[in-house]
Each structure stands twice: as C-alpha cells, then as structure tokens.
VMD Tcl script that builds the backbone (N, CA, C; Angstrom):
set m [mol new atoms 231]
animate dup $m
set s [atomselect $m all]
$s set {name element resname resid chain x y z} {
  {N N MET 1 A 0.791 -1.118 0.075}
  {CA C MET 1 A 0.256 0.162 -0.080}
  {C C MET 1 A 0.832 1.322 -0.323}
  {N N PRO 2 A 0.948 2.004 -1.137}
  {CA C PRO 2 A 1.893 3.237 -1.127}
  {C C PRO 2 A 1.177 4.413 -0.534}
  {N N ILE 3 A 1.953 4.993 0.453}
  {CA C ILE 3 A 1.463 6.235 0.941}
  {C C ILE 3 A 2.522 7.442 0.710}
  {N N VAL 4 A 1.834 8.602 0.027}
  {CA C VAL 4 A 2.556 9.595 -0.378}
  {C C VAL 4 A 2.421 10.596 0.483}
  {N N ASN 5 A 3.626 11.354 1.055}
  {CA C ASN 5 A 3.293 12.554 1.671}
  {C C ASN 5 A 3.613 13.959 0.879}
  {N N ILE 6 A 2.756 14.951 1.180}
  {CA C ILE 6 A 2.984 16.165 0.175}
  {C C ILE 6 A 2.752 17.097 1.723}
  {N N ARG 7 A 3.839 18.073 1.398}
  {CA C ARG 7 A 4.238 19.157 2.059}
  {C C ARG 7 A 3.936 20.436 1.377}
  {N N MET 8 A 3.139 21.483 1.704}
  {CA C MET 8 A 3.158 22.340 1.155}
  {C C MET 8 A 2.545 23.621 2.014}
  {N N ALA 9 A 2.803 25.003 1.621}
  {CA C ALA 9 A 2.209 25.877 2.263}
  {C C ALA 9 A 0.875 25.955 2.041}
  {N N LYS 10 A 0.265 26.605 3.175}
  {CA C LYS 10 A -1.276 26.862 3.363}
  {C C LYS 10 A -1.626 27.725 2.305}
  {N N GLY 11 A -2.848 27.719 1.662}
  {CA C GLY 11 A -3.375 28.750 0.879}
  {C C GLY 11 A -3.835 28.164 -0.501}
  {N N ARG 12 A -4.002 26.674 -0.518}
  {CA C ARG 12 A -4.594 26.311 -1.871}
  {C C ARG 12 A -6.148 26.112 -1.206}
  {N N SER 13 A -6.704 26.142 -2.343}
  {CA C SER 13 A -8.285 25.803 -2.012}
  {C C SER 13 A -8.920 24.177 -1.794}
  {N N LEU 14 A -9.707 24.162 -1.609}
  {CA C LEU 14 A -10.273 22.677 -1.481}
  {C C LEU 14 A -10.086 21.808 -2.658}
  {N N ASP 15 A -10.830 22.618 -3.701}
  {CA C ASP 15 A -10.700 22.119 -4.918}
  {C C ASP 15 A -9.550 21.583 -5.764}
  {N N GLN 16 A -8.336 22.637 -5.104}
  {CA C GLN 16 A -7.082 22.204 -5.889}
  {C C GLN 16 A -6.266 21.094 -4.855}
  {N N LYS 17 A -6.546 20.987 -4.003}
  {CA C LYS 17 A -6.317 19.718 -2.987}
  {C C LYS 17 A -7.058 18.647 -3.531}
  {N N ARG 18 A -8.119 18.743 -3.935}
  {CA C ARG 18 A -9.086 17.467 -4.688}
  {C C ARG 18 A -8.171 16.873 -6.135}
  {N N ARG 19 A -7.909 18.284 -6.932}
  {CA C ARG 19 A -7.500 17.669 -8.010}
  {C C ARG 19 A -5.812 17.047 -7.890}
  {N N LEU 20 A -5.407 17.643 -7.088}
  {CA C LEU 20 A -4.262 17.329 -6.461}
  {C C LEU 20 A -3.809 15.865 -6.188}
  {N N VAL 21 A -4.553 15.628 -5.146}
  {CA C VAL 21 A -4.542 14.128 -4.556}
  {C C VAL 21 A -5.058 12.972 -5.789}
  {N N LYS 22 A -5.851 13.610 -6.630}
  {CA C LYS 22 A -6.621 12.720 -7.727}
  {C C LYS 22 A -5.196 12.432 -8.472}
  {N N ALA 23 A -4.920 13.484 -8.995}
  {CA C ALA 23 A -3.193 13.459 -9.913}
  {C C ALA 23 A -2.513 12.246 -9.720}
  {N N VAL 24 A -2.005 12.710 -8.135}
  {CA C VAL 24 A -1.084 11.658 -7.530}
  {C C VAL 24 A -1.573 10.534 -7.349}
  {N N THR 25 A -2.738 10.428 -6.843}
  {CA C THR 25 A -2.918 8.515 -6.966}
  {C C THR 25 A -2.810 7.997 -8.085}
  {N N ASP 26 A -3.676 8.741 -9.319}
  {CA C ASP 26 A -3.577 8.208 -10.474}
  {C C ASP 26 A -2.345 8.061 -10.861}
  {N N ALA 27 A -1.354 9.150 -10.658}
  {CA C ALA 27 A -0.004 8.484 -11.151}
  {C C ALA 27 A 0.949 7.725 -10.508}
  {N N VAL 28 A 0.496 7.217 -9.284}
  {CA C VAL 28 A 1.229 6.048 -8.426}
  {C C VAL 28 A 0.361 4.958 -8.636}
  {N N ALA 29 A -0.746 4.991 -8.884}
  {CA C ALA 29 A -0.991 3.329 -9.631}
  {C C ALA 29 A -0.950 3.208 -10.446}
  {N N ARG 30 A -0.743 4.004 -11.555}
  {CA C ARG 30 A -0.048 3.794 -12.922}
  {C C ARG 30 A 1.303 3.333 -12.856}
  {N N THR 31 A 2.339 4.054 -12.213}
  {CA C THR 31 A 3.387 3.863 -12.211}
  {C C THR 31 A 3.650 2.375 -11.410}
  {N N VAL 32 A 3.286 2.190 -9.967}
  {CA C VAL 32 A 3.784 1.185 -9.316}
  {C C VAL 32 A 2.396 -0.098 -9.692}
  {N N ASP 33 A 1.613 -0.141 -10.660}
  {CA C ASP 33 A 0.952 -1.106 -10.911}
  {C C ASP 33 A -0.059 -1.471 -9.574}
  {N N SER 34 A -0.600 -0.384 -9.080}
  {CA C SER 34 A -1.808 -0.526 -7.721}
  {C C SER 34 A -2.886 -0.173 -7.769}
  {N N ARG 35 A -3.998 -0.764 -7.070}
  {CA C ARG 35 A -5.202 -0.256 -7.539}
  {C C ARG 35 A -5.405 1.411 -6.357}
  {N N PRO 36 A -5.930 1.808 -7.075}
  {CA C PRO 36 A -6.364 3.486 -6.431}
  {C C PRO 36 A -6.752 3.608 -5.008}
  {N N GLU 37 A -7.512 2.412 -4.719}
  {CA C GLU 37 A -7.977 2.357 -3.339}
  {C C GLU 37 A -6.890 1.957 -2.547}
  {N N TRP 38 A -5.796 1.330 -2.613}
  {CA C TRP 38 A -4.694 0.949 -1.764}
  {C C TRP 38 A -3.592 2.290 -1.609}
  {N N ILE 39 A -3.849 3.128 -2.283}
  {CA C ILE 39 A -3.109 4.463 -2.207}
  {C C ILE 39 A -3.466 5.536 -1.147}
  {N N THR 40 A -2.674 6.006 -0.378}
  {CA C THR 40 A -2.702 6.885 0.585}
  {C C THR 40 A -2.083 8.308 0.405}
  {N N VAL 41 A -2.807 9.319 0.304}
  {CA C VAL 41 A -1.797 10.549 0.033}
  {C C VAL 41 A -2.350 11.512 1.403}
  {N N LEU 42 A -1.039 11.846 2.072}
  {CA C LEU 42 A -1.200 12.678 3.151}
  {C C LEU 42 A -0.793 14.014 2.790}
  {N N VAL 43 A -1.586 15.107 3.034}
  {CA C VAL 43 A -1.270 16.793 2.352}
  {C C VAL 43 A -1.277 17.319 3.884}
  {N N GLU 44 A 0.181 17.628 4.022}
  {CA C GLU 44 A 0.347 18.404 5.479}
  {C C GLU 44 A 0.477 20.055 5.089}
  {N N GLU 45 A -0.247 20.845 5.226}
  {CA C GLU 45 A 0.064 22.413 4.970}
  {C C GLU 45 A 0.727 22.991 6.267}
  {N N LEU 46 A 1.644 23.778 5.711}
  {CA C LEU 46 A 2.491 24.557 6.385}
  {C C LEU 46 A 2.388 26.164 6.424}
  {N N ASP 47 A 2.314 26.438 7.761}
  {CA C ASP 47 A 2.215 28.227 7.960}
  {C C ASP 47 A 3.575 28.579 7.473}
  {N N ARG 48 A 3.477 29.722 6.770}
  {CA C ARG 48 A 4.482 30.255 6.258}
  {C C ARG 48 A 5.630 30.894 7.419}
  {N N GLN 49 A 4.780 30.952 8.336}
  {CA C GLN 49 A 5.809 31.796 9.466}
  {C C GLN 49 A 6.313 30.654 10.154}
  {N N ASN 50 A 6.127 29.259 10.024}
  {CA C ASN 50 A 6.917 28.289 10.061}
  {C C ASN 50 A 7.970 27.713 9.361}
  {N N TRP 51 A 8.157 28.334 8.396}
  {CA C TRP 51 A 8.709 27.452 7.087}
  {C C TRP 51 A 9.778 28.648 6.776}
  {N N ALA 52 A 11.360 28.584 6.487}
  {CA C ALA 52 A 12.196 29.491 6.067}
  {C C ALA 52 A 12.952 28.593 5.399}
  {N N THR 53 A 13.691 29.729 4.524}
  {CA C THR 53 A 14.606 29.402 3.731}
  {C C THR 53 A 15.736 30.176 3.822}
  {N N GLY 54 A 17.101 30.025 3.538}
  {CA C GLY 54 A 18.425 30.772 3.736}
  {C C GLY 54 A 17.946 31.790 5.208}
  {N N GLY 55 A 17.429 31.323 6.075}
  {CA C GLY 55 A 17.851 31.704 7.196}
  {C C GLY 55 A 16.515 32.811 7.359}
  {N N GLU 56 A 15.736 33.038 6.585}
  {CA C GLU 56 A 14.457 33.906 6.704}
  {C C GLU 56 A 13.371 33.356 6.600}
  {N N LEU 57 A 12.151 33.875 7.462}
  {CA C LEU 57 A 10.921 32.907 7.278}
  {C C LEU 57 A 9.952 33.402 5.861}
  {N N HIS 58 A 9.402 32.551 5.549}
  {CA C HIS 58 A 8.778 32.897 4.198}
  {C C HIS 58 A 7.719 33.967 4.446}
  {N N ILE 59 A 7.227 34.178 5.409}
  {CA C ILE 59 A 6.163 35.174 5.653}
  {C C ILE 59 A 6.816 36.570 5.408}
  {N N ASP 60 A 8.136 36.636 5.934}
  {CA C ASP 60 A 8.835 37.649 5.904}
  {C C ASP 60 A 9.411 37.934 4.717}
  {N N LYS 61 A 9.914 36.786 4.029}
  {CA C LYS 61 A 10.937 37.121 2.613}
  {C C LYS 61 A 9.719 37.332 1.349}
  {N N PHE 62 A 8.590 36.737 1.551}
  {CA C PHE 62 A 7.309 36.457 0.722}
  {C C PHE 62 A 6.111 37.664 0.561}
  {N N GLY 63 A 6.013 37.640 2.118}
  {CA C GLY 63 A 4.478 38.266 2.290}
  {C C GLY 63 A 3.565 37.258 2.445}
  {N N THR 64 A 2.518 37.678 3.078}
  {CA C THR 64 A 1.541 36.553 3.390}
  {C C THR 64 A 0.626 36.121 2.627}
  {N N GLY 65 A 0.677 36.494 1.320}
  {CA C GLY 65 A -0.422 36.008 0.308}
  {C C GLY 65 A 0.445 35.223 -0.524}
  {N N TYR 66 A 1.950 35.054 -0.584}
  {CA C TYR 66 A 2.557 34.515 -1.737}
  {C C TYR 66 A 2.264 33.094 -1.992}
  {N N GLY 67 A 2.079 32.988 -3.269}
  {CA C GLY 67 A 1.809 31.382 -3.606}
  {C C GLY 67 A 0.258 31.361 -4.040}
  {N N THR 68 A -0.645 32.155 -3.088}
  {CA C THR 68 A -1.907 31.987 -2.897}
  {C C THR 68 A -2.376 32.305 -4.376}
  {N N ASN 69 A -3.066 31.241 -5.081}
  {CA C ASN 69 A -3.729 31.298 -6.445}
  {C C ASN 69 A -2.409 31.670 -7.495}
  {N N GLY 70 A -1.153 31.619 -7.140}
  {CA C GLY 70 A -0.484 32.370 -7.968}
  {C C GLY 70 A -0.137 33.731 -7.874}
  {N N ARG 71 A -0.809 34.195 -7.311}
  {CA C ARG 71 A -0.280 35.893 -7.231}
  {C C ARG 71 A 0.566 36.190 -5.898}
  {N N LEU 72 A 1.152 37.472 -6.208}
  {CA C LEU 72 A 2.203 37.877 -5.052}
  {C C LEU 72 A 1.248 38.722 -3.979}
  {N N ASP 73 A 1.409 38.920 -2.850}
  {CA C ASP 73 A 0.517 39.750 -1.709}
  {C C ASP 73 A 1.252 40.832 -1.999}
  {N N GLU 74 A 0.461 42.028 -1.359}
  {CA C GLU 74 A 0.767 43.434 -1.983}
  {C C GLU 74 A 2.064 43.632 -1.142}
  {N N ASP 75 A 2.327 43.042 -0.110}
  {CA C ASP 75 A 3.491 43.515 0.501}
  {C C ASP 75 A 4.685 42.456 0.275}
  {N N GLY 76 A 4.405 41.532 -0.678}
  {CA C GLY 76 A 5.619 40.776 -1.334}
  {C C GLY 76 A 6.657 41.529 -2.114}
  {N N PRO 77 A 7.555 40.723 -2.572}
  {CA C PRO 77 A 8.512 41.153 -3.745}
  {C C PRO 77 A 7.822 41.418 -4.872}
}
mol reanalyze $m
mol bondsrecalc $m
mol representation Tube
mol addrep $m
C-alpha cells in the first residue's frame, strides 16, 4: 500500500487539493501497478511563519499571500 506525503504552504483551495490528490493517486497507481483504493495521500499544510529558506521566514521574505492562487501579496517582492 503506497503512502505519499505532500508538504506545501497553506493557501490552496479545497478544489485544488482534491485535484492534486486525484492526480497523484492516478500517477502512483499507474507507475507501481497498484489499485487507487490502496493508495494513501497525506497533505500537510505549513504556515509560512513556520517555514524558512536561507535563514529567513517565508512570511517575511515573500509576504502573507505569496503563492495563493499564483499571485504575490501586496507586501511581497
């Protein structure tokens, strides 16, 4: 039984997450010749205030709305 872990920043809609887990499930089922109902996908959403790259929190580096629907926040770069 394959288990897939996905970690991503918060901000995606429920519909986006539904499409993501469906696409991942289909790809894994095809690749490892497994039944889709045997595949588990776990989505972990991370707050940007708890995620840093290069020693700088993403909330400070990119702004609060960065990545939401592909748009930058007004206070982002």
